[in-house]
N, C-alpha and C positions, 0 to 999 in steps of 0.2 A: 878786367872783365868788361865786356861790351855793356853799354848802358841799357838797362831794362827799366822802363818807367814803373813807378808805383802802381799806376793804373793797369798796366799789363800784368804785373804780378798779382794784383787783386783779382783780375779776371781769371787767371789760372786758379787762384785760391777758391773763388766762388764756385766755379764749375766743379772742381774736385770735391769741395765740401758737400755740394748738393748730391753728387754721385755716391759719395761714401754714406751719407744719410740714407739714400735710397737702397743701399745694400743691407740696411738694418733688418728688414723682414727676412731676408735669406739667412742671415746670421742667426736670428732668433729661432727660426724654424729648426735649424740643426741643433742649436744649443739645447733646446727643450726636449729633444728626442733622447730617450734613454738607450735606444739601440741604433746607433749610427753605423752606416757602412764605412769601415775604416780600411785604408790601404797602407802598406808599408813601403817607404821609399828606399833610401840608401842604407838604413840600419833599423834595427828593431824598435828603436825609440824615435825614429823619424817618420811621423805619421801624416797622413793627409785624408781629408774627407771630400765628398762631392761638393760640399759647401765652400771649401777653400777654392775649388776650381770655378764654381759658379760666380763667386764674388770677384775673383781676379778677371774673369772674362767680362763681366758687366762693367767693371772699372776700365779695363783696357778699351773696350768698344766705345764707351762713352767719351773717354779722353781723346781717342783717335778721331772721333766724329767732330769734337770741338776744336781739337788742335792737331791737324793731320801731320804736322812736322814732328810729332812726339816720337821718342824712343822709349823703350821700357826695359827695366831690370826687375823681373817679377819672380817670386819664389817658385810658383808652380810652372811657369813657362820655362824656367831653367832647371827644373827637376831632372836629375840624371846627368846633367853636364858637370864636369869637374872644374871647368875654368869659366870664370865670370867674363862677360864681354867688357871691352875697354870702355871706360867712362869718357865720353867725348864732351865737346862744348855744347852740343845740341840739347834742347829741352828733353830731359830724361826723367820719367816717372819711376820711382823705386817703390815697389808694392809688395807688402806681405798681406795677403787676403785674410788670414787668421794667424796672428802671432800668439803663441801659446796653444797650439793645436791639441796637445795632450790635456791641458786644462779644459779646453772646449769640449773634448770628447767626454770628459768626466764631469762636466757641468760645474767646474770650479770657475768662479767669475773673474779670474785674472787672464783675460784673453781679449783680443780686439783686432780691428782692421787698421792697418798702418799704411799711409800713403805720403810720399815726399816728392818734391820736385827739385831737380838740380839743373841749373843752366850755367855754362862756363865753369863747371865743377864746383859751383857754390850752391849750398842749400838755400832755397827760397821759400818753400812752402812745406809745412808739416801738419798732418792730421792723424790723430789716433782716436778711434771710435770703439767704445766698449758698450754695445747694446745691452749686454747682460746686466750692467750696472747703470745704464742710462748716463754714461759719461762720454762727452765729446770734447776732446782736447784739440786745439787748433792754433796755428800761428802762421804768419807770413813775415818775412824778413823786415826787421825794423819797427814792428808794430806790436810787440809784446806777445805773451802767451795767454791762452784763455781756456777755461773749463766751462762748458755750456754757456759761453758768451761772457763770462765774468773773468776779470783779470786774475792771474795766478802769479806767484813768485816763489822762488826757492827759499829754503830756510837759512838762518844765519849761523847754524852750528859750525864751529871752527876747529873743534878737536874731536878725536875719536871717542873720548870718554863721555861726550854728550851727544853722540851721533848714532842714529839707526841707519845701518848700511845694508843695501842689497848686494848679494853676491850669489852667482849662479853655481852652487855646489852640485846641481844636477849633472854637470859635465863630468862627474866621476864615472858615468856610464860609458865614457870613451876611454878605453884602456890606456892609451899613450898619455892621456891628460890627467889620469887619476891622481897620481902622486902630487903633481903640481897644484891641482885644485884643493886637495886636502890640506896641503901645507899653507896655502893662502887662507883657507877657511879657518884654520887653527890660529894663524897670526892675526887676522882681522877680528875674529871672534873673541880672542883673548883680551882685547883692549877696547872694543866698541861697547857702547851702551846697549846695543842690540844688533843682531844681524838677521836678515830675512832673505829667503829664497822664494821667489814668486813664479819662476819658470816662464816669464814673459819679459823679454828685454824692452819691448816697446812700452808696456805699461809701467815697468820699473822706472824707466826714464821719465815717463809722464808723472810718476809719483815724486821724483826728484824735483821736477818743474813746479809742482804744487806744494812742495815742502813737507810731504808726509814721509818720504825717505829723505835723509840728509845727503846721501851719496849712493852711488851704484858702481859696481865693477863687474865687467864681463870681458872675456876674451873668446876668440875662435868662432865668432858668429859671422853672419853675412850682412851686406849693406841694408837689405830690407828689414832686418831685425831692429836696426838702430837709427836709420836715417831720420825719420820724422821725430823721434824722441830726442836726438841730439839737438835739432833746431829748437825744439820746445824748451829744453834746459837752458840753452844760450839766451833765448828770448825772454825767459823768466828770470834772467840775471845770474845764471850759474855758469860753470866752466866745464869743459870737456877736454881731456888730454888723452894721448896714447898712454897705455899702461906703463911704458918705460919713461914717461915724462916728456916725450917729443910731441910734435904736432899731430893731432888726430888725423888718421887717414880713413876716409869713408869706405874705401874699397878693401881695406884690411882692418876691420873695426875691432881693435883691442882698445878698451877704453876704461877710464875712470871719470865719472861725472859727479859733480858735487855742487852744493850751493855756494861754497866759498873756496877761494884758492888755498888757504891754509889747510883745510880739510883734505882737499884733493892731493896736496903735496904730502901730507902725512900718510895717506893711503898708498901713494906711489912708493914711498920709502918702505912701508911695511911689506908691500908685495916684493920689493927687491930683497928685503931681509929674509923673506920666507923661503927663498931658494937655498939658504944656508942651513935650514932646519934639518937635523939628522933624525930626530925622534919626535913625532908629534902626537904621542900617546898622552891623553889627558890623565892627570894624576890628582 
């Protein structure tokens, strides 16, 4: 990777952080409305609001003004396209203007703005802002992870029997994935101290970073769902792997994130074992 000075990364971080905070009023305006205008994208459960689009436009315009060399991978800009653009070595902002849009529409406070910066295919900046809960998670490479300016770190849970694990069972609404998701939920839920489904990958990863979730598993999402959260977990002392145990691939983000390596490996093994389940009826 070409050398990028800490000072330059901090400049990217400061500008992005300021822009994300300035999007807070737009987020809150929509969040507090009981009757939002909602549009359906690719599927009945894939929703978007005018606030998603306003936030992404504000972020993109501000970042381009500050850094004209920037490229973007944004959820709403790419809506309707089946193929993601290639991730190059150029400074690329990966943006989800509102992660957890269905939660946002229903005023469930697990939703937020997610922004990450990738240069030379390396995550350098990650910001997740949940104005509904007044929580601002932020990190830049090599400098730790923070919640509202205070350092955060992952939990020390090393076994499933002591772990609360996030798992996106909501993906059962995708018919080809239903059986696989149910088997994984059965396998993980049978041995974990607890499982939680929050329907926001960004915030679930932020919760792993601050230690309120011990681990998190999700497959079949997009880079904007997880980019900022992955860097947060790593900078908070945690680990992120591909679900099959290989190196995590940001552009094909199937992942297991955990506070400790033993816990991550146990989850990976359980997911592998779940494929062999023939009957997952609870008795």
